[in-house]
C-alpha positions as CSV (number, residue, x, y, z in Angstrom):
1,M,0.0,0.0,0.0
2,E,2.9,2.4,0.6
3,Y,3.8,2.4,-3.2
4,S,0.2,2.9,-4.4
5,G,0.8,6.6,-5.1
6,L,3.7,5.7,-7.3
7,L,1.6,3.1,-9.1
8,I,-1.2,5.6,-9.7
9,F,1.3,8.2,-11.0
10,A,2.8,5.7,-13.4
11,L,-0.6,4.7,-14.7
12,F,-1.6,8.3,-15.1
13,A,1.6,9.1,-17.0
14,A,1.2,6.1,-19.3
15,G,-2.4,6.9,-19.9
16,F,-1.6,10.5,-20.7
17,A,1.2,9.5,-23.1
18,G,-1.1,7.1,-24.8
19,L,-3.8,9.7,-25.1
20,I,-1.4,12.3,-26.7
21,W,-0.2,9.6,-29.1
22,L,-3.7,8.6,-30.1
23,L,-4.6,12.3,-30.7
24,G,-1.5,12.8,-32.8
25,V,-2.6,10.1,-35.3
26,P,-5.7,11.8,-36.7
27,F,-4.3,15.4,-36.3
28,G,-0.7,14.8,-37.3
29,P,0.9,15.3,-40.7
30,R,-0.1,12.7,-43.3
31,V,2.4,13.4,-46.1
32,R,6.1,13.1,-45.4
33,L,8.2,15.6,-47.3
34,G,11.8,14.8,-48.2
35,Y,13.3,18.2,-47.3
36,K,11.7,18.1,-43.9
37,E,13.4,14.9,-42.9
38,Q,17.0,16.1,-43.7
39,P,19.3,16.8,-40.8
40,V,19.8,20.5,-39.9
41,E,22.1,22.5,-37.7
42,C,20.5,25.7,-36.3
43,G,18.1,25.9,-39.3
44,K,20.7,25.3,-42.0
45,T,21.8,22.1,-43.7
46,P,25.1,20.8,-42.4
47,F,28.0,21.6,-44.8
48,D,30.6,19.3,-43.3
49,L,30.8,16.3,-41.1
50,P,32.5,16.9,-37.8
51,S,35.9,15.3,-38.6
52,G,39.0,16.3,-36.7
53,R,39.8,17.1,-33.1
54,F,37.7,19.0,-30.6
55,D,39.2,21.9,-28.8
56,V,40.8,21.2,-25.4
57,K,38.3,23.7,-23.8
58,F,35.5,21.3,-24.5
59,Y,37.2,18.6,-22.4
60,M,38.1,21.0,-19.7
61,V,34.5,22.2,-19.3
62,A,33.4,18.6,-19.2
63,I,35.9,17.8,-16.4
64,L,34.7,20.9,-14.4
65,F,31.1,19.7,-14.8
66,V,31.9,16.3,-13.5
67,V,33.9,17.7,-10.6
68,F,31.2,20.0,-9.4
69,D,28.3,17.5,-10.2
70,V,29.9,14.7,-8.2
71,E,30.8,17.1,-5.4
72,M,27.2,18.2,-5.0
73,M,25.9,14.7,-5.4
74,F,27.9,13.6,-2.3
75,L,27.9,16.8,-0.4
76,Y,24.2,17.4,0.0
77,P,23.3,14.0,1.7
78,W,26.4,14.4,3.9
79,A,25.4,17.9,5.0
80,T,21.9,16.7,5.9
81,L,23.3,14.0,8.2
82,F,26.3,16.0,9.4
83,R,25.6,15.8,13.2
84,K,24.7,12.1,13.2
85,L,27.8,11.0,11.2
86,G,30.5,12.3,13.6
87,L,34.2,13.3,13.2
88,F,35.2,10.3,11.0
89,A,32.7,11.3,8.3
90,F,33.9,14.9,8.5
91,A,37.5,13.8,8.0
92,E,36.4,11.6,5.1
93,M,34.6,14.4,3.5
94,M,37.6,16.7,3.8
95,V,39.7,14.1,2.0
96,F,37.1,13.9,-0.7
97,L,36.9,17.7,-1.1
98,A,40.7,17.8,-1.2
99,V,40.7,15.4,-4.2
100,L,38.1,17.5,-5.9
101,G,40.1,20.6,-5.2
102,V,43.1,19.0,-6.9
103,G,40.9,18.4,-10.0
104,L,39.7,22.0,-9.9
105,A,43.3,23.3,-9.5
106,Y,44.3,21.1,-12.5
107,A,41.5,22.6,-14.7
108,W,42.2,26.1,-13.5
109,R,45.9,25.7,-14.3
110,R,45.1,24.4,-17.8
111,G,43.0,27.5,-18.4
112,A,39.5,26.1,-18.3
113,L,38.2,29.0,-16.3
114,N,39.4,31.7,-18.8
115,W,36.8,33.3,-20.9
116,D,39.0,34.0,-23.9
């Protein structure tokens, strides 16, 4: 009984998705045009395939995202249970934050935070 709300929500979501799909069949487009099914980039047809290397900035931004995303994913539950966990958990979190700080320092040193 404690998961009945989740079951009702799942049934409602599936029913709503099915209803939207069924309404799309009679009101949707009937003729498929060739030019509408071509790939586009920002409203224009692509002129070249992406061959070659990505800029290093792309990877640096990805590293920064992972560093801060993982940090928040572990920091929030730890902060909510801070008083119950004790001194050992505090020391473990400080080690974790130090490792993330090294990752941030690496990205900073490589110039990932510059807006050039």
